[in-house]
A tleap script that builds the chain and sets N, CA, C and O, in Angstrom:
source leaprc.protein.ff14SB
mol = sequence {
  NMET ARG PHE ASP TRP GLY GLU ASN PRO ASP
  LEU ASN ILE THR PRO LEU VAL ASP ILE MET
  LEU VAL LEU LEU ALA ILE LEU MET VAL SER
  THR PRO ALA VAL VAL TYR GLU GLU LEU ILE
  LYS LEU PRO SER GLY SER LYS SER SER VAL
  VAL GLN LYS ALA PRO ASP LEU GLU ILE ARG
  VAL THR SER LYS LEU LYS ILE TYR ILE GLY
  LYS SER LYS LYS SER ILE GLU TYR ASP SER
  PHE PRO ASP THR PHE PRO ARG LYS TYR SER
  GLN GLU LYS ASN LYS ASP ILE THR VAL TYR
  ILE LYS ALA ASP LYS ASP LEU LYS TYR GLU
  HIE VAL MET ARG ILE LEU GLY ILE VAL LYS
  ASP ALA GLY PHE ARG LYS ILE SER LEU GLU
  THR CASP
}
set mol.1.N position { 32.698 25.798 -78.524 }
set mol.1.CA position { 32.394 25.376 -77.192 }
set mol.1.C position { 33.591 24.583 -76.674 }
set mol.1.O position { 34.111 23.674 -77.321 }
set mol.2.N position { 33.973 24.961 -75.534 }
set mol.2.CA position { 35.134 24.366 -74.938 }
set mol.2.C position { 34.732 23.462 -73.780 }
set mol.2.O position { 33.912 23.858 -72.952 }
set mol.3.N position { 35.286 22.263 -73.703 }
set mol.3.CA position { 34.946 21.323 -72.649 }
set mol.3.C position { 36.046 21.332 -71.611 }
set mol.3.O position { 37.221 21.172 -71.938 }
set mol.4.N position { 35.657 21.521 -70.337 }
set mol.4.CA position { 36.627 21.563 -69.242 }
set mol.4.C position { 36.584 20.222 -68.506 }
set mol.4.O position { 35.572 19.858 -67.907 }
set mol.5.N position { 37.710 19.495 -68.566 }
set mol.5.CA position { 37.781 18.179 -67.928 }
set mol.5.C position { 37.854 18.282 -66.414 }
set mol.5.O position { 37.598 17.272 -65.759 }
set mol.6.N position { 38.169 19.368 -65.825 }
set mol.6.CA position { 38.268 19.517 -64.370 }
set mol.6.C position { 36.945 19.886 -63.711 }
set mol.6.O position { 36.866 19.980 -62.486 }
set mol.7.N position { 35.925 20.091 -64.504 }
set mol.7.CA position { 34.635 20.496 -63.960 }
set mol.7.C position { 33.913 19.282 -63.376 }
set mol.7.O position { 33.856 18.229 -64.011 }
set mol.8.N position { 33.359 19.428 -62.166 }
set mol.8.CA position { 32.608 18.348 -61.508 }
set mol.8.C position { 31.117 18.641 -61.614 }
set mol.8.O position { 30.649 19.662 -61.110 }
set mol.9.N position { 30.377 17.766 -62.257 }
set mol.9.CA position { 28.929 17.996 -62.349 }
set mol.9.C position { 28.272 17.722 -60.992 }
set mol.9.O position { 28.677 16.793 -60.293 }
set mol.10.N position { 27.280 18.503 -60.613 }
set mol.10.CA position { 26.539 18.293 -59.363 }
set mol.10.C position { 25.425 17.290 -59.616 }
set mol.10.O position { 24.646 17.416 -60.561 }
set mol.11.N position { 25.373 16.284 -58.738 }
set mol.11.CA position { 24.311 15.290 -58.820 }
set mol.11.C position { 23.205 15.701 -57.853 }
set mol.11.O position { 23.479 15.970 -56.683 }
set mol.12.N position { 21.988 15.751 -58.314 }
set mol.12.CA position { 20.847 16.088 -57.470 }
set mol.12.C position { 20.225 14.781 -56.986 }
set mol.12.O position { 19.532 14.099 -57.741 }
set mol.13.N position { 20.473 14.440 -55.736 }
set mol.13.CA position { 19.947 13.182 -55.195 }
set mol.13.C position { 18.686 13.395 -54.367 }
set mol.13.O position { 18.195 12.455 -53.742 }
set mol.14.N position { 18.162 14.603 -54.355 }
set mol.14.CA position { 16.949 14.890 -53.573 }
set mol.14.C position { 15.769 14.031 -54.011 }
set mol.14.O position { 15.093 13.490 -53.136 }
set mol.15.N position { 15.469 13.863 -55.300 }
set mol.15.CA position { 14.350 12.986 -55.675 }
set mol.15.C position { 14.572 11.538 -55.250 }
set mol.15.O position { 13.627 10.850 -54.863 }
set mol.16.N position { 15.813 11.080 -55.320 }
set mol.16.CA position { 16.115 9.717 -54.898 }
set mol.16.C position { 15.844 9.540 -53.402 }
set mol.16.O position { 15.255 8.541 -52.989 }
set mol.17.N position { 16.272 10.507 -52.597 }
set mol.17.CA position { 16.038 10.447 -51.150 }
set mol.17.C position { 14.551 10.515 -50.851 }
set mol.17.O position { 14.070 9.805 -49.969 }
set mol.18.N position { 13.810 11.357 -51.568 }
set mol.18.CA position { 12.366 11.453 -51.362 }
set mol.18.C position { 11.672 10.130 -51.645 }
set mol.18.O position { 10.812 9.699 -50.878 }
set mol.19.N position { 12.040 9.495 -52.731 }
set mol.19.CA position { 11.437 8.204 -53.082 }
set mol.19.C position { 11.781 7.149 -52.040 }
set mol.19.O position { 10.924 6.349 -51.667 }
set mol.20.N position { 13.008 7.137 -51.572 }
set mol.20.CA position { 13.423 6.153 -50.566 }
set mol.20.C position { 12.681 6.363 -49.245 }
set mol.20.O position { 12.297 5.393 -48.590 }
set mol.21.N position { 12.476 7.620 -48.849 }
set mol.21.CA position { 11.740 7.894 -47.614 }
set mol.21.C position { 10.275 7.474 -47.719 }
set mol.21.O position { 9.703 6.970 -46.753 }
set mol.22.N position { 9.674 7.678 -48.877 }
set mol.22.CA position { 8.294 7.233 -49.082 }
set mol.22.C position { 8.216 5.716 -49.017 }
set mol.22.O position { 7.306 5.172 -48.391 }
set mol.23.N position { 9.152 5.028 -49.650 }
set mol.23.CA position { 9.172 3.565 -49.591 }
set mol.23.C position { 9.409 3.059 -48.170 }
set mol.23.O position { 8.809 2.070 -47.749 }
set mol.24.N position { 10.279 3.737 -47.438 }
set mol.24.CA position { 10.530 3.360 -46.052 }
set mol.24.C position { 9.275 3.549 -45.202 }
set mol.24.O position { 8.964 2.701 -44.366 }
set mol.25.N position { 8.555 4.645 -45.404 }
set mol.25.CA position { 7.319 4.889 -44.659 }
set mol.25.C position { 6.276 3.830 -44.975 }
set mol.25.O position { 5.585 3.355 -44.074 }
set mol.26.N position { 6.154 3.454 -46.240 }
set mol.26.CA position { 5.208 2.402 -46.631 }
set mol.26.C position { 5.591 1.078 -45.970 }
set mol.26.O position { 4.722 0.360 -45.475 }
set mol.27.N position { 6.848 0.761 -45.958 }
set mol.27.CA position { 7.321 -0.462 -45.324 }
set mol.27.C position { 7.044 -0.453 -43.826 }
set mol.27.O position { 6.610 -1.461 -43.269 }
set mol.28.N position { 7.289 0.670 -43.175 }
set mol.28.CA position { 7.069 0.754 -41.723 }
set mol.28.C position { 5.591 0.644 -41.363 }
set mol.28.O position { 5.249 0.102 -40.312 }
set mol.29.N position { 4.721 1.148 -42.216 }
set mol.29.CA position { 3.284 1.079 -41.943 }
set mol.29.C position { 2.748 -0.318 -42.226 }
set mol.29.O position { 1.891 -0.809 -41.490 }
set mol.30.N position { 3.229 -0.956 -43.262 }
set mol.30.CA position { 2.672 -2.249 -43.646 }
set mol.30.C position { 3.278 -3.425 -42.881 }
set mol.30.O position { 2.649 -4.481 -42.821 }
set mol.31.N position { 4.439 -3.295 -42.308 }
set mol.31.CA position { 5.093 -4.413 -41.621 }
set mol.31.C position { 4.305 -4.926 -40.418 }
set mol.31.O position { 4.176 -6.143 -40.285 }
set mol.32.N position { 3.762 -4.074 -39.522 }
set mol.32.CA position { 3.001 -4.636 -38.397 }
set mol.32.C position { 1.746 -5.379 -38.829 }
set mol.32.O position { 1.246 -6.216 -38.078 }
set mol.33.N position { 1.229 -5.099 -40.004 }
set mol.33.CA position { 0.018 -5.764 -40.471 }
set mol.33.C position { 0.298 -7.172 -40.971 }
set mol.33.O position { -0.623 -7.982 -41.069 }
set mol.34.N position { 1.528 -7.477 -41.283 }
set mol.34.CA position { 1.884 -8.791 -41.785 }
set mol.34.C position { 1.994 -9.749 -40.594 }
set mol.34.O position { 2.784 -9.530 -39.676 }
set mol.35.N position { 1.203 -10.793 -40.630 }
set mol.35.CA position { 1.210 -11.782 -39.556 }
set mol.35.C position { 1.636 -13.114 -40.143 }
set mol.35.O position { 1.080 -13.593 -41.132 }
set mol.36.N position { 2.615 -13.681 -39.519 }
set mol.36.CA position { 3.080 -14.991 -39.959 }
set mol.36.C position { 2.785 -15.984 -38.852 }
set mol.36.O position { 3.182 -15.792 -37.703 }
set mol.37.N position { 2.095 -17.029 -39.206 }
set mol.37.CA position { 1.724 -18.012 -38.208 }
set mol.37.C position { 2.218 -19.379 -38.646 }
set mol.37.O position { 1.907 -19.857 -39.737 }
set mol.38.N position { 2.977 -19.978 -37.790 }
set mol.38.CA position { 3.496 -21.314 -38.059 }
set mol.38.C position { 2.694 -22.300 -37.220 }
set mol.38.O position { 2.637 -22.177 -35.996 }
set mol.39.N position { 2.088 -23.256 -37.862 }
set mol.39.CA position { 1.330 -24.262 -37.141 }
set mol.39.C position { 2.297 -25.267 -36.528 }
set mol.39.O position { 3.139 -25.836 -37.221 }
set mol.40.N position { 2.170 -25.474 -35.253 }
set mol.40.CA position { 3.061 -26.378 -34.531 }
set mol.40.C position { 2.221 -27.458 -33.877 }
set mol.40.O position { 1.227 -27.169 -33.211 }
set mol.41.N position { 2.620 -28.677 -34.068 }
set mol.41.CA position { 1.959 -29.788 -33.393 }
set mol.41.C position { 2.784 -30.119 -32.153 }
set mol.41.O position { 3.912 -30.600 -32.254 }
set mol.42.N position { 2.214 -29.859 -30.999 }
set mol.42.CA position { 2.920 -30.120 -29.751 }
set mol.42.C position { 2.777 -31.581 -29.359 }
set mol.42.O position { 1.720 -32.178 -29.561 }
set mol.43.N position { 3.818 -32.155 -28.807 }
set mol.43.CA position { 3.716 -33.549 -28.374 }
set mol.43.C position { 2.857 -33.653 -27.116 }
set mol.43.O position { 2.798 -32.733 -26.301 }
set mol.44.N position { 2.206 -34.782 -26.987 }
set mol.44.CA position { 1.410 -34.991 -25.778 }
set mol.44.C position { 2.329 -35.483 -24.672 }
set mol.44.O position { 3.279 -36.228 -24.909 }
set mol.45.N position { 2.022 -35.051 -23.469 }
set mol.45.CA position { 2.848 -35.429 -22.331 }
set mol.45.C position { 2.572 -36.849 -21.887 }
set mol.45.O position { 1.524 -37.416 -22.197 }
set mol.46.N position { 3.514 -37.417 -21.161 }
set mol.46.CA position { 3.333 -38.786 -20.703 }
set mol.46.C position { 2.423 -38.848 -19.492 }
set mol.46.O position { 1.726 -39.841 -19.284 }
set mol.47.N position { 2.427 -37.801 -18.699 }
set mol.47.CA position { 1.566 -37.771 -17.522 }
set mol.47.C position { 0.712 -36.514 -17.578 }
set mol.47.O position { 1.167 -35.441 -17.975 }
set mol.48.N position { -0.488 -36.674 -17.184 }
set mol.48.CA position { -1.334 -35.492 -17.083 }
set mol.48.C position { -1.919 -35.460 -15.681 }
set mol.48.O position { -2.596 -36.393 -15.248 }
set mol.49.N position { -1.651 -34.397 -15.003 }
set mol.49.CA position { -2.176 -34.264 -13.654 }
set mol.49.C position { -2.797 -32.885 -13.509 }
set mol.49.O position { -2.342 -31.905 -14.100 }
set mol.50.N position { -3.812 -32.842 -12.731 }
set mol.50.CA position { -4.502 -31.592 -12.494 }
set mol.50.C position { -3.842 -30.910 -11.297 }
set mol.50.O position { -3.741 -31.473 -10.206 }
set mol.51.N position { -3.403 -29.697 -11.537 }
set mol.51.CA position { -2.786 -28.937 -10.460 }
set mol.51.C position { -3.893 -28.175 -9.753 }
set mol.51.O position { -4.634 -27.413 -10.373 }
set mol.52.N position { -3.993 -28.388 -8.468 }
set mol.52.CA position { -5.021 -27.684 -7.724 }
set mol.52.C position { -4.494 -26.340 -7.283 }
set mol.52.O position { -3.419 -26.230 -6.694 }
set mol.53.N position { -5.265 -25.335 -7.577 }
set mol.53.CA position { -4.894 -23.986 -7.212 }
set mol.53.C position { -5.338 -23.733 -5.782 }
set mol.53.O position { -6.432 -24.112 -5.366 }
set mol.54.N position { -4.459 -23.085 -5.051 }
set mol.54.CA position { -4.822 -22.747 -3.683 }
set mol.54.C position { -5.966 -21.738 -3.711 }
set mol.54.O position { -5.974 -20.839 -4.551 }
set mol.55.N position { -6.917 -21.875 -2.817 }
set mol.55.CA position { -8.035 -20.923 -2.823 }
set mol.55.C position { -7.551 -19.521 -2.474 }
set mol.55.O position { -6.657 -19.327 -1.650 }
set mol.56.N position { -8.169 -18.566 -3.128 }
set mol.56.CA position { -7.800 -17.177 -2.875 }
set mol.56.C position { -8.571 -16.639 -1.680 }
set mol.56.O position { -9.617 -17.167 -1.303 }
set mol.57.N position { -8.040 -15.595 -1.102 }
set mol.57.CA position { -8.693 -14.932 0.021 }
set mol.57.C position { -9.093 -13.543 -0.447 }
set mol.57.O position { -8.280 -12.797 -0.994 }
set mol.58.N position { -10.340 -13.211 -0.229 }
set mol.58.CA position { -10.860 -11.930 -0.686 }
set mol.58.C position { -11.256 -11.077 0.519 }
set mol.58.O position { -11.957 -11.536 1.421 }
set mol.59.N position { -10.794 -9.831 0.514 }
set mol.59.CA position { -11.148 -8.886 1.577 }
set mol.59.C position { -11.901 -7.738 0.909 }
set mol.59.O position { -11.368 -7.067 0.025 }
set mol.60.N position { -13.140 -7.519 1.337 }
set mol.60.CA position { -13.960 -6.442 0.796 }
set mol.60.C position { -14.161 -5.372 1.855 }
set mol.60.O position { -14.468 -5.677 3.008 }
set mol.61.N position { -13.988 -4.124 1.462 }
set mol.61.CA position { -14.137 -3.007 2.393 }
set mol.61.C position { -15.197 -2.068 1.831 }
set mol.61.O position { -15.075 -1.592 0.702 }
set mol.62.N position { -16.237 -1.803 2.618 }
set mol.62.CA position { -17.305 -0.912 2.178 }
set mol.62.C position { -16.941 0.534 2.484 }
set mol.62.O position { -15.941 0.819 3.143 }
set mol.63.N position { -17.773 1.430 1.991 }
set mol.63.CA position { -17.516 2.854 2.217 }
set mol.63.C position { -17.705 3.239 3.682 }
set mol.63.O position { -17.215 4.282 4.115 }
set mol.64.N position { -18.413 2.405 4.448 }
set mol.64.CA position { -18.619 2.679 5.880 }
set mol.64.C position { -17.598 1.936 6.742 }
set mol.64.O position { -17.805 1.760 7.943 }
set mol.65.N position { -16.494 1.501 6.125 }
set mol.65.CA position { -15.381 0.816 6.794 }
set mol.65.C position { -15.802 -0.498 7.456 }
set mol.65.O position { -15.296 -0.858 8.520 }
set mol.66.N position { -16.722 -1.201 6.823 }
set mol.66.CA position { -17.062 -2.562 7.242 }
set mol.66.C position { -16.229 -3.495 6.372 }
set mol.66.O position { -16.174 -3.326 5.154 }
set mol.67.N position { -15.586 -4.468 6.986 }
set mol.67.CA position { -14.683 -5.366 6.278 }
set mol.67.C position { -15.269 -6.772 6.279 }
set mol.67.O position { -15.640 -7.307 7.324 }
set mol.68.N position { -15.343 -7.357 5.095 }
set mol.68.CA position { -15.820 -8.733 4.937 }
set mol.68.C position { -14.672 -9.559 4.390 }
set mol.68.O position { -14.007 -9.158 3.435 }
set mol.69.N position { -14.442 -10.721 5.002 }
set mol.69.CA position { -13.347 -11.593 4.579 }
set mol.69.C position { -13.940 -12.847 3.971 }
set mol.69.O position { -14.763 -13.519 4.591 }
set mol.70.N position { -13.521 -13.158 2.762 }
set mol.70.CA position { -14.014 -14.334 2.059 }
set mol.70.C position { -15.478 -14.185 1.716 }
set mol.70.O position { -15.922 -13.098 1.347 }
set mol.71.N position { -16.230 -15.261 1.834 }
set mol.71.CA position { -17.652 -15.235 1.523 }
set mol.71.C position { -18.487 -15.018 2.776 }
set mol.71.O position { -19.705 -15.197 2.763 }
set mol.72.N position { -17.832 -14.638 3.837 }
set mol.72.CA position { -18.513 -14.437 5.107 }
set mol.72.C position { -19.448 -13.237 5.043 }
set mol.72.O position { -19.119 -12.202 4.462 }
set mol.73.N position { -20.614 -13.397 5.649 }
set mol.73.CA position { -21.558 -12.294 5.712 }
set mol.73.C position { -21.383 -11.503 6.999 }
set mol.73.O position { -22.042 -10.486 7.212 }
set mol.74.N position { -20.498 -11.976 7.839 }
set mol.74.CA position { -20.229 -11.296 9.103 }
set mol.74.C position { -19.125 -10.263 8.863 }
set mol.74.O position { -18.067 -10.575 8.316 }
set mol.75.N position { -19.395 -9.046 9.282 }
set mol.75.CA position { -18.418 -7.979 9.026 }
set mol.75.C position { -17.511 -7.771 10.237 }
set mol.75.O position { -17.853 -8.103 11.372 }
set mol.76.N position { -16.358 -7.216 9.949 }
set mol.76.CA position { -15.377 -6.858 10.985 }
set mol.76.C position { -15.240 -5.342 10.946 }
set mol.76.O position { -15.181 -4.743 9.873 }
set mol.77.N position { -15.192 -4.742 12.094 }
set mol.77.CA position { -15.007 -3.292 12.162 }
set mol.77.C position { -13.580 -2.937 11.748 }
set mol.77.O position { -12.650 -3.715 11.960 }
set mol.78.N position { -13.423 -1.773 11.165 }
set mol.78.CA position { -12.118 -1.306 10.704 }
set mol.78.C position { -11.118 -1.208 11.859 }
set mol.78.O position { -9.946 -1.549 11.697 }
set mol.79.N position { -11.582 -0.740 13.027 }
set mol.79.CA position { -10.681 -0.576 14.168 }
set mol.79.C position { -10.235 -1.899 14.766 }
set mol.79.O position { -9.158 -1.976 15.356 }
set mol.80.N position { -11.052 -2.950 14.622 }
set mol.80.CA position { -10.670 -4.249 15.183 }
set mol.80.C position { -9.961 -5.143 14.167 }
set mol.80.O position { -9.503 -6.228 14.526 }
set mol.81.N position { -9.863 -4.717 12.916 }
set mol.81.CA position { -9.222 -5.524 11.871 }
set mol.81.C position { -7.753 -5.836 12.164 }
set mol.81.O position { -7.328 -6.964 11.916 }
set mol.82.N position { -6.951 -4.885 12.683 }
set mol.82.CA position { -5.540 -5.220 12.955 }
set mol.82.C position { -5.357 -6.340 13.980 }
set mol.82.O position { -4.346 -7.043 13.954 }
set mol.83.N position { -6.313 -6.509 14.870 }
set mol.83.CA position { -6.217 -7.596 15.852 }
set mol.83.C position { -6.849 -8.879 15.335 }
set mol.83.O position { -6.319 -9.966 15.563 }
set mol.84.N position { -7.968 -8.766 14.646 }
set mol.84.CA position { -8.730 -9.933 14.213 }
set mol.84.C position { -8.054 -10.684 13.067 }
set mol.84.O position { -7.933 -11.908 13.120 }
set mol.85.N position { -7.621 -9.978 12.050 }
set mol.85.CA position { -7.094 -10.648 10.858 }
set mol.85.C position { -5.849 -11.478 11.140 }
set mol.85.O position { -5.829 -12.655 10.781 }
set mol.86.N position { -4.802 -10.925 11.769 }
set mol.86.CA position { -3.612 -11.771 11.988 }
set mol.86.C position { -3.892 -12.956 12.904 }
set mol.86.O position { -3.359 -14.046 12.696 }
set mol.87.N position { -4.720 -12.746 13.909 }
set mol.87.CA position { -4.997 -13.820 14.857 }
set mol.87.C position { -5.793 -14.935 14.198 }
set mol.87.O position { -5.541 -16.114 14.450 }
set mol.88.N position { -6.742 -14.571 13.364 }
set mol.88.CA position { -7.652 -15.557 12.796 }
set mol.88.C position { -7.144 -16.184 11.508 }
set mol.88.O position { -7.369 -17.370 11.271 }
set mol.89.N position { -6.464 -15.411 10.674 }
set mol.89.CA position { -6.157 -15.897 9.328 }
set mol.89.C position { -4.692 -16.198 9.075 }
set mol.89.O position { -4.382 -16.916 8.124 }
set mol.90.N position { -3.793 -15.691 9.869 }
set mol.90.CA position { -2.388 -15.939 9.543 }
set mol.90.C position { -1.957 -17.344 9.910 }
set mol.90.O position { -1.033 -17.871 9.290 }
set mol.91.N position { -2.585 -17.972 10.888 }
set mol.91.CA position { -2.197 -19.333 11.240 }
set mol.91.C position { -2.881 -20.378 10.365 }
set mol.91.O position { -2.277 -21.400 10.038 }
set mol.92.N position { -4.139 -20.133 9.980 }
set mol.92.CA position { -4.852 -21.173 9.261 }
set mol.92.C position { -4.599 -21.180 7.767 }
set mol.92.O position { -4.726 -22.230 7.137 }
set mol.93.N position { -4.253 -20.072 7.189 }
set mol.93.CA position { -4.137 -19.985 5.734 }
set mol.93.C position { -2.701 -20.195 5.261 }
set mol.93.O position { -1.737 -19.898 5.967 }
set mol.94.N position { -2.597 -20.712 4.057 }
set mol.94.CA position { -1.305 -20.873 3.400 }
set mol.94.C position { -0.818 -19.489 2.971 }
set mol.94.O position { -1.592 -18.715 2.409 }
set mol.95.N position { 0.424 -19.173 3.222 }
set mol.95.CA position { 0.952 -17.836 2.915 }
set mol.95.C position { 1.174 -17.620 1.420 }
set mol.95.O position { 1.427 -16.491 1.001 }
set mol.96.N position { 1.085 -18.674 0.605 }
set mol.96.CA position { 1.310 -18.545 -0.826 }
set mol.96.C position { 0.041 -18.215 -1.606 }
set mol.96.O position { 0.093 -18.063 -2.826 }
set mol.97.N position { -1.090 -18.103 -0.925 }
set mol.97.CA position { -2.318 -17.779 -1.646 }
set mol.97.C position { -2.343 -16.293 -1.984 }
set mol.97.O position { -1.635 -15.486 -1.380 }
set mol.98.N position { -3.161 -15.960 -2.945 }
set mol.98.CA position { -3.302 -14.559 -3.347 }
set mol.98.C position { -4.439 -13.930 -2.550 }
set mol.98.O position { -5.534 -14.484 -2.456 }
set mol.99.N position { -4.161 -12.776 -1.985 }
set mol.99.CA position { -5.168 -12.033 -1.234 }
set mol.99.C position { -5.625 -10.868 -2.107 }
set mol.99.O position { -4.817 -10.040 -2.530 }
set mol.100.N position { -6.925 -10.815 -2.369 }
set mol.100.CA position { -7.496 -9.731 -3.169 }
set mol.100.C position { -8.182 -8.746 -2.233 }
set mol.100.O position { -9.010 -9.131 -1.407 }
set mol.101.N position { -7.834 -7.486 -2.369 }
set mol.101.CA position { -8.468 -6.439 -1.570 }
set mol.101.C position { -9.352 -5.629 -2.504 }
set mol.101.O position { -8.879 -5.025 -3.466 }
set mol.102.N position { -10.651 -5.628 -2.201 }
set mol.102.CA position { -11.622 -4.849 -2.971 }
set mol.102.C position { -12.134 -3.755 -2.043 }
set mol.102.O position { -12.813 -4.038 -1.056 }
set mol.103.N position { -11.812 -2.521 -2.356 }
set mol.103.CA position { -12.210 -1.409 -1.510 }
set mol.103.C position { -13.120 -0.466 -2.281 }
set mol.103.O position { -12.984 -0.292 -3.492 }
set mol.104.N position { -14.044 0.132 -1.559 }
set mol.104.CA position { -14.945 1.104 -2.163 }
set mol.104.C position { -14.151 2.304 -2.657 }
set mol.104.O position { -13.167 2.706 -2.036 }
set mol.105.N position { -14.583 2.872 -3.775 }
set mol.105.CA position { -13.822 3.979 -4.362 }
set mol.105.C position { -13.890 5.250 -3.531 }
set mol.105.O position { -13.077 6.154 -3.727 }
set mol.106.N position { -14.842 5.340 -2.606 }
set mol.106.CA position { -14.963 6.536 -1.776 }
set mol.106.C position { -14.088 6.489 -0.527 }
set mol.106.O position { -14.058 7.451 0.241 }
set mol.107.N position { -13.381 5.389 -0.316 }
set mol.107.CA position { -12.501 5.283 0.855 }
set mol.107.C position { -11.266 6.151 0.689 }
set mol.107.O position { -10.819 6.418 -0.427 }
set mol.108.N position { -10.734 6.578 1.794 }
set mol.108.CA position { -9.485 7.329 1.753 }
set mol.108.C position { -8.342 6.364 1.457 }
set mol.108.O position { -8.400 5.180 1.789 }
set mol.109.N position { -7.334 6.884 0.845 }
set mol.109.CA position { -6.145 6.105 0.481 }
set mol.109.C position { -5.495 5.493 1.718 }
set mol.109.O position { -5.039 4.350 1.684 }
set mol.110.N position { -5.455 6.250 2.799 }
set mol.110.CA position { -4.789 5.774 4.014 }
set mol.110.C position { -5.483 4.557 4.609 }
set mol.110.O position { -4.821 3.705 5.202 }
set mol.111.N position { -6.815 4.453 4.463 }
set mol.111.CA position { -7.526 3.284 4.989 }
set mol.111.C position { -7.155 2.029 4.210 }
set mol.111.O position { -6.913 0.974 4.795 }
set mol.112.N position { -7.110 2.150 2.891 }
set mol.112.CA position { -6.774 0.993 2.055 }
set mol.112.C position { -5.328 0.569 2.300 }
set mol.112.O position { -5.043 -0.625 2.390 }
set mol.113.N position { -4.421 1.525 2.409 }
set mol.113.CA position { -3.014 1.198 2.640 }
set mol.113.C position { -2.793 0.591 4.020 }
set mol.113.O position { -1.897 -0.235 4.198 }
set mol.114.N position { -3.599 0.993 4.992 }
set mol.114.CA position { -3.474 0.391 6.325 }
set mol.114.C position { -3.887 -1.076 6.285 }
set mol.114.O position { -3.235 -1.928 6.889 }
set mol.115.N position { -4.980 -1.368 5.565 }
set mol.115.CA position { -5.419 -2.764 5.428 }
set mol.115.C position { -4.362 -3.568 4.678 }
set mol.115.O position { -4.065 -4.703 5.052 }
set mol.116.N position { -3.797 -2.992 3.631 }
set mol.116.CA position { -2.731 -3.658 2.884 }
set mol.116.C position { -1.537 -3.951 3.785 }
set mol.116.O position { -0.958 -5.035 3.715 }
set mol.117.N position { -1.168 -3.003 4.622 }
set mol.117.CA position { -0.052 -3.200 5.545 }
set mol.117.C position { -0.323 -4.295 6.561 }
set mol.117.O position { 0.572 -5.077 6.882 }
set mol.118.N position { -1.541 -4.362 7.067 }
set mol.118.CA position { -1.909 -5.402 8.041 }
set mol.118.C position { -1.833 -6.779 7.404 }
set mol.118.O position { -1.358 -7.732 8.023 }
set mol.119.N position { -2.305 -6.885 6.159 }
set mol.119.CA position { -2.255 -8.175 5.458 }
set mol.119.C position { -0.802 -8.574 5.208 }
set mol.119.O position { -0.450 -9.744 5.354 }
set mol.120.N position { 0.040 -7.619 4.835 }
set mol.120.CA position { 1.464 -7.918 4.629 }
set mol.120.C position { 2.137 -8.326 5.933 }
set mol.120.O position { 2.951 -9.250 5.952 }
set mol.121.N position { 1.802 -7.640 7.021 }
set mol.121.CA position { 2.386 -7.980 8.318 }
set mol.121.C position { 1.955 -9.357 8.803 }
set mol.121.O position { 2.659 -9.984 9.595 }
set mol.122.N position { 0.802 -9.832 8.333 }
set mol.122.CA position { 0.328 -11.165 8.710 }
set mol.122.C position { 1.095 -12.261 7.981 }
set mol.122.O position { 0.946 -13.440 8.304 }
set mol.123.N position { 1.923 -11.881 6.994 }
set mol.123.CA position { 2.762 -12.868 6.320 }
set mol.123.C position { 2.379 -13.169 4.889 }
set mol.123.O position { 3.066 -13.950 4.230 }
set mol.124.N position { 1.325 -12.588 4.390 }
set mol.124.CA position { 0.914 -12.815 3.002 }
set mol.124.C position { 1.756 -11.942 2.095 }
set mol.124.O position { 1.981 -10.770 2.395 }
set mol.125.N position { 2.223 -12.498 0.988 }
set mol.125.CA position { 3.101 -11.754 0.089 }
set mol.125.C position { 2.471 -11.482 -1.273 }
set mol.125.O position { 2.899 -10.570 -1.980 }
set mol.126.N position { 1.473 -12.251 -1.644 }
set mol.126.CA position { 0.794 -12.052 -2.928 }
set mol.126.C position { -0.513 -11.322 -2.668 }
set mol.126.O position { -1.538 -11.930 -2.360 }
set mol.127.N position { -0.453 -10.006 -2.799 }
set mol.127.CA position { -1.623 -9.171 -2.489 }
set mol.127.C position { -1.937 -8.335 -3.725 }
set mol.127.O position { -1.054 -7.720 -4.322 }
set mol.128.N position { -3.210 -8.327 -4.092 }
set mol.128.CA position { -3.659 -7.562 -5.254 }
set mol.128.C position { -4.780 -6.625 -4.849 }
set mol.128.O position { -5.674 -6.995 -4.088 }
set mol.129.N position { -4.718 -5.402 -5.369 }
set mol.129.CA position { -5.810 -4.449 -5.184 }
set mol.129.C position { -6.678 -4.518 -6.426 }
set mol.129.O position { -6.191 -4.293 -7.534 }
set mol.130.N position { -7.950 -4.824 -6.258 }
set mol.130.CA position { -8.835 -4.964 -7.409 }
set mol.130.C position { -9.529 -3.658 -7.713 }
set mol.130.O position { -9.931 -2.920 -6.813 }
set mol.131.N position { -9.664 -3.384 -9.009 }
set mol.131.CA position { -10.381 -2.204 -9.480 }
set mol.131.C position { -11.339 -2.628 -10.585 }
set mol.131.O position { -11.290 -3.761 -11.063 }
set mol.132.N position { -12.200 -1.715 -10.981 }
set mol.132.CA position { -13.105 -1.988 -12.107 }
set mol.132.C position { -12.439 -1.618 -13.397 }
set mol.132.O position { -13.033 -1.771 -14.465 }
savepdb mol mol.pdb
quit
């Protein structure tokens, strides 16, 4: 038997790669489950004051295009809303309050967007559309 010093043996690293991929998969699956929580004692502040939140304004629109503002039981017609809302609410209310628009799901998109546009034109910038 003759030994050839120039011969290069082939190394089969496929099992090594397979084992490493399995270990990597196990690590990736188990890492999000590990939760580390550090208990922190926060210092108490020197002053404690209650911050008053500005009252929110709620606009409710029914499927028959009746509009209710706030807790009022008096409704406003859809056609008169562009005149009534800016005149009545843009001067008295703070513009930094959040206006919530709750519209019936059967309303057309254009009706809700028109009300949103009127509220924006009145000067309110924080407007939210509420859904279930």
